[in-house]
C-alpha positions in Angstrom: 36.2 181.0 -60.0 37.0 180.3 -56.3 39.3 177.8 -54.7 38.2 175.3 -52.2 38.7 177.8 -49.4 36.4 180.4 -51.0 39.1 182.8 -52.1 38.0 184.4 -55.4 40.6 183.5 -58.0 40.7 185.5 -61.2 43.6 183.8 -62.9 45.1 180.4 -62.2 48.5 179.2 -63.5 49.5 175.5 -63.1 53.3 175.2 -62.9 53.4 171.7 -61.4 56.2 169.7 -63.0 58.1 172.8 -64.2 61.5 173.7 -62.8 63.2 177.1 -62.2 62.9 179.5 -63.9 59.6 178.5 -65.6 57.3 179.0 -62.5 58.8 182.4 -62.0 58.5 183.4 -65.6 54.9 182.3 -65.9 54.0 184.0 -62.7 55.6 187.3 -63.9 53.7 187.0 -67.2 50.4 186.4 -65.4 50.9 189.3 -63.0 51.3 191.6 -66.0 47.7 190.7 -67.0 46.3 191.0 -63.5 44.2 194.0 -62.7 44.2 195.9 -59.4 42.1 193.9 -56.9 42.4 190.6 -58.8 43.9 187.4 -57.4 46.3 185.0 -59.1 46.7 181.4 -57.9 50.0 179.8 -58.8 50.4 176.0 -58.3 54.1 174.8 -58.4 56.0 171.7 -57.4 59.6 173.2 -57.6 60.7 174.1 -54.0 62.7 177.1 -55.3 59.4 178.7 -56.3 58.7 179.4 -52.6 61.4 182.1 -52.2 61.4 183.2 -55.9 57.6 184.0 -56.0 57.8 185.8 -52.6 60.6 188.0 -53.9 58.8 188.6 -57.2 55.7 189.8 -55.3 57.8 192.3 -53.3 59.5 193.6 -56.5 56.3 194.0 -58.4 54.4 195.6 -55.5 51.9 192.7 -55.2 50.6 191.1 -52.0 51.3 187.4 -51.4 47.9 187.0 -49.7 48.5 183.3 -48.8 51.0 180.5 -49.4 50.7 176.9 -48.4 52.1 173.5 -49.2 49.9 170.5 -49.8 50.7 167.0 -51.1 54.2 168.1 -52.3 53.0 171.2 -54.2 53.1 174.9 -53.3 50.1 177.2 -53.7 50.4 181.0 -53.9 47.5 183.4 -53.8 48.8 186.8 -55.1 46.7 189.9 -55.0 47.5 192.9 -57.3 
């Protein structure tokens, strides 16, 4: 599956409507299933996810390939 910008997404997790710590916990769980070279797309509405997911990527050795905000939601493309 690819997002609207053509980035190949292997796993997508929708955390819209969830508050901390749920977006972080679901991201961590999805990252454990991500294989090297794969991309995870996280959608979240909680503004704390911005810093939390960035920090999680650093701790887990993943690349936050892209992050953007659209229509009040945050989108994170994370590459293993």
